[in-house]
DRENDO-1510 file (C-alpha; in Angstrom, 1 decimal, always signed):
<recs>
REC; n; res; u; v; w
REC; 1; UNK; -40.3; +53.8; +2.0 .
REC; 2; UNK; -43.2; +52.4; +3.3 .
REC; 3; UNK; -44.2; +50.2; +0.5 .
REC; 4; UNK; -40.4; +48.7; +0.8 .
REC; 5; UNK; -41.0; +47.6; +4.3 .
REC; 6; UNK; -44.2; +46.3; +4.1 .
REC; 7; UNK; -42.7; +43.6; +1.5 .
REC; 8; UNK; -40.0; +43.0; +3.7 .
REC; 9; UNK; -42.5; +42.3; +6.6 .
REC; 10; UNK; -44.2; +40.2; +4.6 .
REC; 11; UNK; -41.3; +38.3; +3.3 .
REC; 12; UNK; -40.4; +38.0; +7.3 .
REC; 13; UNK; -43.6; +36.2; +8.1 .
REC; 14; UNK; -43.6; +34.1; +5.4 .
REC; 15; UNK; -40.4; +32.5; +6.0 .
REC; 16; UNK; -41.3; +32.0; +9.9 .
REC; 17; UNK; -44.6; +30.1; +8.6 .
REC; 18; UNK; -44.7; +26.8; +11.0 .
REC; 19; UNK; -43.6; +23.6; +9.7 .
REC; 20; UNK; -46.4; +20.9; +10.0 .
REC; 21; UNK; -43.9; +17.4; +10.0 .
REC; 22; UNK; -44.4; +14.0; +10.4 .
REC; 23; UNK; -41.6; +11.9; +11.2 .
REC; 24; UNK; -41.2; +10.6; +7.5 .
REC; 25; UNK; -41.0; +14.4; +6.9 .
REC; 26; UNK; -38.4; +15.1; +9.4 .
REC; 27; UNK; -36.3; +12.6; +8.1 .
REC; 28; UNK; -36.9; +13.6; +4.3 .
REC; 29; UNK; -35.9; +16.4; +5.4 .
REC; 30; UNK; -32.6; +15.7; +7.4 .
REC; 31; UNK; -31.7; +13.7; +4.3 .
REC; 32; UNK; -31.6; +17.4; +2.2 .
REC; 33; UNK; -29.8; +19.9; +5.0 .
REC; 34; UNK; -28.3; +17.8; +7.9 .
REC; 35; UNK; -24.3; +18.6; +7.0 .
REC; 36; UNK; -23.0; +15.5; +7.7 .
REC; 37; UNK; -25.4; +13.7; +5.2 .
REC; 38; UNK; -24.3; +16.4; +2.8 .
REC; 39; UNK; -20.7; +15.9; +3.0 .
REC; 40; UNK; -21.1; +12.2; +2.6 .
REC; 41; UNK; -22.9; +13.5; -0.7 .
REC; 42; UNK; -19.8; +15.3; -1.2 .
REC; 43; UNK; -17.6; +12.5; -0.8 .
REC; 44; UNK; -19.4; +10.4; -3.3 .
REC; 45; UNK; -18.8; +13.2; -5.6 .
REC; 46; UNK; -15.6; +13.5; -4.7 .
REC; 47; UNK; -14.8; +9.5; -5.5 .
REC; 48; UNK; -16.5; +10.0; -8.9 .
REC; 49; UNK; -13.8; +12.7; -9.3 .
REC; 50; UNK; -11.1; +10.4; -8.5 .
REC; 51; UNK; -12.2; +7.1; -10.9 .
REC; 52; UNK; -12.0; +10.0; -13.5 .
REC; 53; UNK; -8.3; +11.0; -12.5 .
REC; 54; UNK; -7.2; +7.6; -12.4 .
REC; 55; UNK; -8.7; +6.3; -15.7 .
REC; 56; UNK; -7.1; +10.0; -17.0 .
REC; 57; UNK; -3.7; +9.0; -15.6 .
REC; 58; UNK; -4.0; +5.7; -18.7 .
REC; 59; UNK; -5.0; +8.4; -21.4 .
REC; 60; UNK; -2.5; +10.3; -23.5 .
REC; 61; UNK; -0.7; +13.0; -22.0 .
REC; 62; UNK; +0.6; +16.1; -23.7 .
REC; 63; UNK; +2.7; +18.7; -22.7 .
REC; 64; UNK; +4.3; +21.5; -24.9 .
REC; 65; UNK; +7.4; +23.5; -23.6 .
REC; 66; UNK; +9.1; +27.0; -24.9 .
REC; 67; UNK; +12.8; +28.0; -23.7 .
REC; 68; UNK; +14.3; +31.0; -24.8 .
REC; 69; UNK; +17.8; +31.9; -23.9 .
REC; 70; UNK; +20.3; +34.7; -24.6 .
REC; 71; UNK; +24.2; +34.1; -24.1 .
REC; 72; UNK; +25.0; +37.3; -22.1 .
REC; 73; UNK; +28.7; +35.6; -21.7 .
REC; 74; UNK; +29.2; +32.4; -24.1 .
REC; 75; UNK; +31.0; +29.4; -22.7 .
REC; 76; UNK; +34.1; +28.3; -24.0 .
REC; 77; UNK; +35.8; +25.4; -24.4 .
REC; 78; UNK; +39.7; +24.7; -24.7 .
REC; 79; UNK; +41.6; +22.5; -26.5 .
REC; 80; UNK; +45.1; +22.2; -28.6 .
REC; 81; UNK; +46.0; +25.1; -30.6 .
REC; 82; UNK; +46.7; +23.0; -33.4 .
REC; 83; UNK; +44.5; +19.5; -33.8 .
REC; 84; UNK; +45.9; +18.0; -36.7 .
REC; 85; UNK; +49.3; +17.6; -34.7 .
REC; 86; UNK; +48.8; +18.4; -31.0 .
REC; 87; UNK; +51.6; +18.9; -28.6 .
REC; 88; UNK; +51.0; +17.2; -25.4 .
REC; 89; UNK; +53.0; +19.5; -23.4 .
REC; 90; UNK; +51.8; +22.8; -25.0 .
REC; 91; UNK; +48.5; +24.9; -22.7 .
REC; 92; UNK; +45.2; +24.7; -24.1 .
REC; 93; UNK; +43.5; +27.8; -25.1 .
REC; 94; UNK; +40.2; +28.7; -25.0 .
REC; 95; UNK; +38.5; +27.9; -28.8 .
REC; 96; UNK; +35.4; +29.9; -30.1 .
REC; 97; UNK; +33.1; +27.1; -30.1 .
REC; 98; UNK; +30.0; +27.2; -28.3 .
REC; 99; UNK; +25.7; +28.1; -28.9 .
REC; 100; UNK; +25.0; +30.7; -30.8 .
REC; 101; UNK; +24.1; +34.1; -28.8 .
REC; 102; UNK; +20.4; +33.7; -29.5 .
REC; 103; UNK; +18.5; +30.2; -29.1 .
REC; 104; UNK; +14.7; +29.4; -29.0 .
REC; 105; UNK; +13.6; +26.3; -28.9 .
REC; 106; UNK; +9.5; +25.2; -29.1 .
REC; 107; UNK; +8.7; +21.2; -28.1 .
REC; 108; UNK; +5.9; +19.2; -27.8 .
REC; 109; UNK; +5.5; +15.8; -26.0 .
REC; 110; UNK; +3.4; +12.7; -26.1 .
REC; 111; UNK; +3.2; +9.7; -23.8 .
REC; 112; UNK; +0.5; +6.7; -23.9 .
REC; 113; UNK; +1.1; +4.1; -21.4 .
REC; 114; UNK; +0.8; +1.0; -23.3 .
REC; 115; UNK; +0.4; -1.2; -20.5 .
REC; 116; UNK; +1.1; -1.3; -16.8 .
REC; 117; UNK; -0.6; -4.1; -14.1 .
REC; 118; UNK; -0.8; -1.3; -11.5 .
REC; 119; UNK; -2.9; +0.6; -13.7 .
REC; 120; UNK; -4.9; -1.8; -14.4 .
REC; 121; UNK; -5.2; -2.6; -10.7 .
REC; 122; UNK; -5.9; +0.7; -9.9 .
REC; 123; UNK; -8.9; +1.5; -11.8 .
REC; 124; UNK; -10.7; -1.4; -9.9 .
REC; 125; UNK; -9.6; +0.1; -6.8 .
REC; 126; UNK; -10.9; +3.6; -7.4 .
REC; 127; UNK; -14.2; +1.7; -8.3 .
REC; 128; UNK; -14.7; +0.2; -4.7 .
REC; 129; UNK; -13.0; +3.4; -3.0 .
REC; 130; UNK; -16.6; +4.7; -4.6 .
REC; 131; UNK; -18.5; +1.8; -3.8 .
REC; 132; UNK; -17.1; +2.7; +0.0 .
REC; 133; UNK; -18.0; +6.4; -0.1 .
REC; 134; UNK; -21.4; +5.8; -1.1 .
REC; 135; UNK; -22.0; +3.0; +1.3 .
REC; 136; UNK; -21.0; +5.7; +3.9 .
REC; 137; UNK; -23.2; +7.7; +2.5 .
REC; 138; UNK; -26.1; +5.0; +3.6 .
REC; 139; UNK; -24.8; +4.9; +6.9 .
REC; 140; UNK; -25.0; +8.1; +7.4 .
REC; 141; UNK; -28.4; +8.7; +6.4 .
REC; 142; UNK; -29.5; +5.6; +8.9 .
REC; 143; UNK; -27.5; +7.5; +12.0 .
REC; 144; UNK; -29.4; +10.7; +10.9 .
REC; 145; UNK; -32.6; +8.8; +10.5 .
REC; 146; UNK; -32.1; +7.2; +14.0 .
REC; 147; UNK; -31.5; +10.8; +15.4 .
REC; 148; UNK; -34.2; +12.1; +14.3 .
REC; 149; UNK; -36.8; +9.0; +14.9 .
REC; 150; UNK; -35.3; +9.6; +18.7 .
REC; 151; UNK; -35.5; +13.0; +18.8 .
REC; 152; UNK; -38.7; +13.1; +17.5 .
REC; 153; UNK; -39.9; +10.3; +19.9 .
REC; 154; UNK; -39.0; +12.9; +22.9 .
REC; 155; UNK; -40.6; +15.6; +21.9 .
REC; 156; UNK; -44.0; +13.7; +21.7 .
REC; 157; UNK; -43.1; +11.9; +25.1 .
REC; 158; UNK; -42.4; +15.2; +26.8 .
REC; 159; UNK; -45.8; +16.7; +25.1 .
REC; 160; UNK; -47.5; +13.8; +26.6 .
REC; 161; UNK; -45.4; +14.2; +30.1 .
REC; 162; UNK; -47.3; +17.8; +29.9 .
REC; 163; UNK; -50.6; +16.4; +28.8 .
REC; 164; UNK; -50.6; +13.6; +32.1 .
REC; 165; UNK; -49.4; +16.7; +34.3 .
REC; 166; UNK; -52.6; +19.1; +33.5 .
REC; 167; UNK; -54.2; +16.5; +34.1 .
REC; 168; UNK; -53.2; +15.9; +37.5 .
REC; 169; UNK; -52.7; +19.9; +38.0 .
REC; 170; UNK; -56.4; +20.3; +37.2 .
REC; 171; UNK; -58.1; +17.6; +39.3 .
REC; 172; UNK; -55.8; +18.8; +42.5 .
REC; 173; UNK; -56.7; +22.3; +41.8 .
REC; 174; UNK; -60.3; +21.4; +42.1 .
REC; 175; UNK; -59.4; +19.4; +45.4 .
REC; 176; UNK; -57.2; +22.2; +46.6 .
REC; 177; UNK; -60.2; +24.9; +45.9 .
REC; 178; UNK; -63.3; +22.2; +47.7 .
REC; 179; UNK; -60.8; +21.7; +50.7 .
REC; 180; UNK; -60.2; +25.8; +50.9 .
REC; 181; UNK; -63.7; +26.0; +51.0 .
REC; 182; UNK; -64.4; +23.5; +53.8 .
REC; 183; UNK; -61.8; +24.9; +55.5 .
REC; 184; UNK; -63.9; +28.3; +55.4 .
REC; 185; UNK; -66.7; +26.4; +56.7 .
REC; 186; UNK; -64.3; +24.9; +59.6 .
REC; 187; UNK; -65.1; +21.5; +57.9 .
REC; 188; UNK; -61.2; +20.6; +57.7 .
REC; 189; UNK; -58.2; +21.8; +59.0 .
REC; 190; UNK; -55.7; +24.8; +57.6 .
REC; 191; UNK; -53.0; +22.2; +57.5 .
REC; 192; UNK; -54.9; +19.8; +55.1 .
REC; 193; UNK; -55.1; +22.9; +52.8 .
REC; 194; UNK; -51.1; +23.6; +53.3 .
REC; 195; UNK; -50.6; +20.0; +52.6 .
REC; 196; UNK; -52.5; +20.2; +49.3 .
REC; 197; UNK; -50.7; +23.6; +48.2 .
REC; 198; UNK; -47.7; +22.3; +48.6 .
REC; 199; UNK; -48.1; +19.6; +46.4 .
REC; 200; UNK; -50.1; +21.7; +43.9 .
REC; 201; UNK; -47.1; +24.2; +43.7 .
REC; 202; UNK; -44.4; +21.3; +43.6 .
REC; 203; UNK; -46.6; +20.1; +40.5 .
REC; 204; UNK; -47.0; +23.0; +38.7 .
REC; 205; UNK; -43.2; +23.5; +39.0 .
REC; 206; UNK; -42.7; +20.1; +37.4 .
REC; 207; UNK; -44.7; +21.3; +34.5 .
REC; 208; UNK; -42.8; +24.7; +34.0 .
REC; 209; UNK; -39.6; +22.6; +34.0 .
REC; 210; UNK; -40.9; +20.2; +31.7 .
REC; 211; UNK; -42.2; +22.6; +29.6 .
REC; 212; UNK; -38.7; +24.2; +28.9 .
REC; 213; UNK; -37.3; +20.5; +28.5 .
REC; 214; UNK; -40.1; +20.2; +25.5 .
REC; 215; UNK; -38.6; +23.7; +24.1 .
REC; 216; UNK; -35.0; +22.2; +24.3 .
REC; 217; UNK; -36.2; +18.8; +23.0 .
REC; 218; UNK; -37.7; +20.3; +20.1 .
REC; 219; UNK; -34.4; +22.4; +19.3 .
REC; 220; UNK; -32.7; +19.3; +19.3 .
REC; 221; UNK; -35.1; +17.9; +16.9 .
REC; 222; UNK; -34.6; +20.5; +15.0 .
REC; 223; UNK; -30.9; +20.1; +15.3 .
REC; 224; UNK; -30.7; +16.4; +14.2 .
REC; 225; UNK; -32.8; +17.6; +11.0 .
REC; 226; UNK; -30.0; +20.3; +9.7 .
REC; 227; UNK; -33.0; +22.7; +10.4 .
REC; 228; UNK; -32.5; +26.4; +11.7 .
REC; 229; UNK; -33.1; +26.2; +15.4 .
REC; 230; UNK; -35.1; +29.5; +15.4 .
REC; 231; UNK; -37.8; +27.6; +13.0 .
REC; 232; UNK; -41.3; +26.8; +14.1 .
REC; 233; UNK; -41.6; +23.0; +14.3 .
REC; 234; UNK; -45.3; +21.3; +14.3 .
REC; 235; UNK; -45.2; +17.6; +15.0 .
REC; 236; UNK; -48.3; +15.8; +13.1 .
REC; 237; UNK; -47.7; +12.0; +14.8 .
REC; 238; UNK; -49.1; +11.0; +17.7 .
REC; 239; UNK; -47.8; +8.6; +20.3 .
REC; 240; UNK; -51.4; +6.4; +19.8 .
REC; 241; UNK; -50.5; +5.7; +16.2 .
REC; 242; UNK; -47.1; +4.5; +17.0 .
REC; 243; UNK; -47.0; +0.6; +16.7 .
REC; 244; UNK; -45.0; -1.5; +19.7 .
REC; 245; UNK; -45.9; -4.6; +19.3 .
REC; 246; UNK; -43.7; -6.9; +21.2 .
REC; 247; UNK; -43.8; -9.6; +18.4 .
REC; 248; UNK; -40.8; -7.7; +16.6 .
REC; 249; UNK; -38.7; -9.4; +19.4 .
REC; 250; UNK; -39.6; -12.4; +17.8 .
REC; 251; UNK; -37.1; -12.8; +14.9 .
REC; 252; UNK; -35.5; -15.7; +13.3 .
REC; 253; UNK; -33.5; -14.8; +10.7 .
REC; 254; UNK; -30.1; -16.0; +11.2 .
REC; 255; UNK; -28.5; -13.5; +8.1 .
REC; 256; UNK; -30.0; -10.8; +9.4 .
REC; 257; UNK; -26.2; -8.9; +9.8 .
REC; 258; UNK; -25.6; -9.0; +6.0 .
REC; 259; UNK; -28.5; -6.2; +5.8 .
REC; 260; UNK; -26.1; -4.0; +8.2 .
REC; 261; UNK; -24.3; -1.2; +6.3 .
REC; 262; UNK; -21.6; -1.7; +8.6 .
REC; 263; UNK; -21.4; -5.6; +7.3 .
REC; 264; UNK; -21.0; -4.1; +3.8 .
REC; 265; UNK; -18.5; -1.6; +5.0 .
REC; 266; UNK; -16.2; -4.3; +6.0 .
REC; 267; UNK; -16.8; -6.4; +3.1 .
REC; 268; UNK; -16.0; -3.4; +1.1 .
REC; 269; UNK; -12.9; -3.0; +3.1 .
REC; 270; UNK; -11.5; -6.8; +2.5 .
REC; 271; UNK; -12.1; -6.0; -1.2 .
REC; 272; UNK; -9.6; -2.9; -0.9 .
REC; 273; UNK; -7.4; -4.9; +0.8 .
REC; 274; UNK; -7.3; -7.6; -1.5 .
REC; 275; UNK; -7.1; -5.3; -4.7 .
REC; 276; UNK; -3.9; -3.8; -2.9 .
REC; 277; UNK; -2.1; -7.3; -2.9 .
REC; 278; UNK; -3.1; -7.6; -6.5 .
REC; 279; UNK; -1.4; -4.0; -7.1 .
REC; 280; UNK; +1.8; -5.3; -5.5 .
REC; 281; UNK; +1.4; -8.1; -7.4 .
REC; 282; UNK; +1.2; -6.2; -10.6 .
REC; 283; UNK; +4.5; -4.1; -9.4 .
REC; 284; UNK; +6.6; -7.0; -10.4 .
REC; 285; UNK; +5.7; -6.7; -14.0 .
REC; 286; UNK; +7.1; -4.5; -16.5 .
REC; 287; UNK; +5.4; -1.7; -17.8 .
REC; 288; UNK; +5.6; +0.0; -21.5 .
REC; 289; UNK; +5.1; +3.5; -22.1 .
REC; 290; UNK; +4.9; +5.0; -25.9 .
REC; 291; UNK; +6.3; +8.1; -26.5 .
REC; 292; UNK; +6.7; +11.1; -29.3 .
REC; 293; UNK; +8.0; +14.5; -29.5 .
REC; 294; UNK; +8.2; +17.0; -32.0 .
REC; 295; UNK; +10.5; +20.4; -31.9 .
REC; 296; UNK; +11.8; +23.3; -33.5 .
REC; 297; UNK; +15.0; +25.1; -32.7 .
REC; 298; UNK; +15.9; +28.6; -33.9 .
REC; 299; UNK; +19.8; +29.6; -33.4 .
REC; 300; UNK; +21.3; +32.7; -34.5 .
REC; 301; UNK; +23.7; +35.5; -33.1 .
REC; 302; UNK; +21.6; +38.1; -34.5 .
REC; 303; UNK; +18.1; +38.8; -33.0 .
REC; 304; UNK; +17.2; +40.2; -35.9 .
REC; 305; UNK; +18.1; +37.1; -38.0 .
REC; 306; UNK; +17.0; +34.6; -35.3 .
REC; 307; UNK; +13.8; +33.6; -36.9 .
REC; 308; UNK; +14.7; +33.5; -40.6 .
REC; 309; UNK; +15.3; +29.6; -40.2 .
REC; 310; UNK; +14.0; +26.8; -38.2 .
REC; 311; UNK; +15.3; +23.6; -37.6 .
REC; 312; UNK; +12.7; +20.7; -36.7 .
REC; 313; UNK; +13.5; +17.5; -35.0 .
REC; 314; UNK; +10.9; +14.7; -34.1 .
REC; 315; UNK; +11.2; +11.2; -32.6 .
REC; 316; UNK; +9.3; +8.5; -31.5 .
REC; 317; UNK; +10.2; +5.8; -28.6 .
REC; 318; UNK; +9.0; +3.1; -27.0 .
REC; 319; UNK; +10.6; +2.3; -23.2 .
REC; 320; UNK; +10.1; -0.8; -21.2 .
REC; 321; UNK; +11.1; -0.8; -17.1 .
REC; 322; UNK; +11.5; -4.1; -15.9 .
REC; 323; UNK; +11.9; -4.1; -12.4 .
REC; 324; UNK; +15.0; -6.7; -11.5 .
REC; 325; UNK; +15.7; -6.6; -7.7 .
REC; 326; UNK; +15.2; -3.6; -5.1 .
REC; 327; UNK; +16.3; -5.7; -2.1 .
REC; 328; UNK; +12.8; -7.3; -1.3 .
REC; 329; UNK; +11.2; -4.4; -1.1 .
REC; 330; UNK; +8.5; -5.4; -3.1 .
REC; 331; UNK; +8.4; -8.6; -1.7 .
REC; 332; UNK; +8.0; -7.3; +2.0 .
REC; 333; UNK; +5.3; -5.0; +0.8 .
REC; 334; UNK; +3.2; -7.8; -0.3 .
REC; 335; UNK; +3.5; -9.9; +2.8 .
REC; 336; UNK; +2.5; -7.0; +4.1 .
REC; 337; UNK; -0.9; -6.2; +1.9 .
REC; 338; UNK; -1.4; -10.2; +2.3 .
REC; 339; UNK; -1.4; -10.3; +6.0 .
REC; 340; UNK; -3.8; -6.3; +5.8 .
REC; 341; UNK; -6.1; -9.1; +3.9 .
REC; 342; UNK; -6.3; -12.0; +6.9 .
REC; 343; UNK; -6.6; -9.4; +9.3 .
REC; 344; UNK; -9.4; -7.5; +7.5 .
REC; 345; UNK; -11.1; -11.0; +7.2 .
REC; 346; UNK; -10.8; -11.4; +11.3 .
REC; 347; UNK; -12.5; -7.8; +11.4 .
REC; 348; UNK; -15.5; -9.1; +9.5 .
REC; 349; UNK; -15.7; -12.3; +11.4 .
REC; 350; UNK; -15.6; -10.2; +14.7 .
REC; 351; UNK; -18.2; -7.7; +13.5 .
REC; 352; UNK; -20.6; -10.9; +12.5 .
REC; 353; UNK; -20.4; -12.1; +16.1 .
REC; 354; UNK; -20.8; -8.3; +17.5 .
REC; 355; UNK; -23.9; -7.6; +15.2 .
REC; 356; UNK; -25.7; -10.7; +16.6 .
REC; 357; UNK; -24.8; -9.8; +20.1 .
REC; 358; UNK; -26.1; -6.3; +19.5 .
REC; 359; UNK; -29.6; -7.7; +18.2 .
REC; 360; UNK; -29.8; -10.2; +21.2 .
REC; 361; UNK; -29.0; -7.2; +23.5 .
REC; 362; UNK; -31.7; -5.0; +21.5 .
REC; 363; UNK; -34.4; -7.5; +21.4 .
REC; 364; UNK; -34.2; -8.5; +25.2 .
REC; 365; UNK; -34.0; -4.6; +26.1 .
REC; 366; UNK; -37.3; -4.2; +23.7 .
REC; 367; UNK; -39.0; -7.0; +24.9 .
REC; 368; UNK; -38.1; -5.9; +28.9 .
REC; 369; UNK; -39.2; -2.1; +27.7 .
REC; 370; UNK; -42.7; -3.6; +26.5 .
REC; 371; UNK; -42.9; -5.7; +29.8 .
REC; 372; UNK; -42.2; -2.4; +32.0 .
REC; 373; UNK; -44.7; +0.0; +30.0 .
REC; 374; UNK; -47.5; -2.3; +29.9 .
REC; 375; UNK; -46.8; -2.4; +34.0 .
REC; 376; UNK; -46.7; +0.9; +34.1 .
REC; 377; UNK; -50.0; +1.4; +32.3 .
REC; 378; UNK; -51.3; -1.1; +34.9 .
REC; 379; UNK; -50.3; +0.8; +37.5 .
REC; 380; UNK; -51.5; +4.5; +36.5 .
REC; 381; UNK; -54.8; +2.6; +36.4 .
REC; 382; UNK; -54.6; +1.4; +39.7 .
REC; 383; UNK; -53.3; +4.6; +41.5 .
REC; 384; UNK; -55.9; +6.7; +39.7 .
REC; 385; UNK; -58.7; +4.0; +41.4 .
REC; 386; UNK; -56.5; +4.6; +44.5 .
REC; 387; UNK; -56.9; +8.4; +44.5 .
REC; 388; UNK; -60.6; +8.0; +43.2 .
REC; 389; UNK; -61.4; +5.9; +46.1 .
REC; 390; UNK; -59.1; +8.3; +48.7 .
REC; 391; UNK; -60.7; +11.5; +47.4 .
REC; 392; UNK; -64.5; +9.8; +48.3 .
REC; 393; UNK; -63.2; +8.5; +51.8 .
REC; 394; UNK; -62.1; +11.9; +52.4 .
REC; 395; UNK; -65.4; +13.7; +51.5 .
REC; 396; UNK; -67.4; +11.2; +53.2 .
REC; 397; UNK; -65.5; +11.8; +56.5 .
REC; 398; UNK; -64.0; +8.1; +56.5 .
REC; 399; UNK; -60.4; +9.0; +55.3 .
REC; 400; UNK; -58.0; +11.2; +55.9 .
REC; 401; UNK; -56.2; +13.9; +54.1 .
REC; 402; UNK; -53.1; +12.1; +54.3 .
REC; 403; UNK; -54.3; +9.2; +52.3 .
REC; 404; UNK; -55.1; +11.4; +49.6 .
REC; 405; UNK; -51.7; +12.8; +49.6 .
REC; 406; UNK; -50.1; +10.2; +49.1 .
REC; 407; UNK; -52.3; +8.8; +46.6 .
REC; 408; UNK; -51.9; +11.8; +44.7 .
REC; 409; UNK; -48.4; +11.2; +45.2 .
REC; 410; UNK; -48.6; +7.6; +44.1 .
REC; 411; UNK; -50.3; +8.7; +41.1 .
REC; 412; UNK; -48.0; +11.0; +39.7 .
REC; 413; UNK; -44.9; +8.8; +40.4 .
REC; 414; UNK; -46.7; +6.2; +38.6 .
REC; 415; UNK; -46.9; +9.2; +35.7 .
REC; 416; UNK; -43.3; +9.6; +36.0 .
REC; 417; UNK; -42.5; +5.8; +35.1 .
REC; 418; UNK; -45.0; +5.3; +32.6 .
REC; 419; UNK; -43.4; +8.4; +30.4 .
REC; 420; UNK; -40.1; +7.1; +31.3 .
REC; 421; UNK; -41.4; +3.6; +29.8 .
REC; 422; UNK; -42.9; +4.8; +26.9 .
REC; 423; UNK; -39.8; +6.7; +26.0 .
REC; 424; UNK; -37.5; +3.7; +26.5 .
REC; 425; UNK; -40.0; +1.4; +24.5 .
REC; 426; UNK; -39.6; +3.7; +21.4 .
REC; 427; UNK; -36.1; +4.0; +21.6 .
REC; 428; UNK; -35.6; +0.5; +22.1 .
REC; 429; UNK; -37.7; +0.0; +19.1 .
REC; 430; UNK; -35.7; +2.0; +16.9 .
REC; 431; UNK; -32.4; +0.2; +18.3 .
REC; 432; UNK; -33.9; -2.9; +17.3 .
REC; 433; UNK; -34.4; -2.1; +14.3 .
REC; 434; UNK; -31.1; -0.6; +13.5 .
REC; 435; UNK; -29.3; -3.5; +15.3 .
REC; 436; UNK; -31.3; -6.0; +12.5 .
REC; 437; UNK; -30.7; -3.8; +9.5 .
REC; 438; UNK; -34.6; -2.5; +9.2 .
REC; 439; UNK; -33.3; +1.1; +8.9 .
REC; 440; UNK; -32.2; +2.3; +5.4 .
</recs>
């Protein structure tokens, strides 16, 4: 028992080993484990089976049947008593015609589609349907990529925010300790200590809130990856290694929208509607089916003699179905599908303009966020300098504690705004790449 428990403990510990993942690792993990991606892959597999199903409808169809009948009470027929000279005024009498008591029939039927326009078009349609499912899989992967990337950046930014808060807390703790010591020596008033204590406590509380948010952000990242929430995940990428070049906003490609997976989906939708038109037109053509049959019948009034002799028969044939008139239904169905093609083309044209608008908005948002980020970086530097000068002046007795407190508050505000600007820049970069079809 001790050996078994030890083995289970070692196995449990092995399964809880932390995962050190880069952003690329997280994205690849999502491709393999995210349920939405797995369902999209199943849709592709289902489309492959749909192709095989459609092909199978054009292959020979063979069916067998077996029937057995025991007439507990045989049916009778009525007729004149004298067939050679029937009396039209005489009543009919039941006659002993009818089937044998026992009948056993074995048959084998085979059909082969020789020609059908709708079948030919159907083969083309299911291949387009498979293409649609494959593009839908690509779109699902792109969405997973975007969601994981944004969640990854959120964790990195939250971690950076904690580092800034820790630095501020450390600096403020030193200042609080110095001010407390000076108060004990009678150099500063108690209100200066209280003012710094309030600010310090608020900063510590803020740090605790951000730490809890970091835990939540980490769980959100694992959710987007399809990773169990209880797993331990360590991120290896660093913020300083992420390139945020504002030159990325200067994109001159005018046909970028063709790289969008959504554009490809709309093109496939047009193709399916066009094939639907072809199918409706093919419904005006005849269809030809060849058939063959083989049967054997056993008949006897005594069960013991039923299989003494069989009566086989066979047949071959060809059936041609020629559509002639059905009240104009086929024509009106054709007109409806032709309208659907025009609507799908209009949707594609509208989407093209929409993609251009999205790209313009994404480019402007990214450029603005880069400008804001650079401005917040300068603001942080200035806030640090103001706090440094205010602290020196206060220590030398030529400044007030209020100035120091205000400078500390300004630095905290600058840090918060910098963190928000950093996250906005990262997210807008992802949106820009998605808008221009750069995420595959």
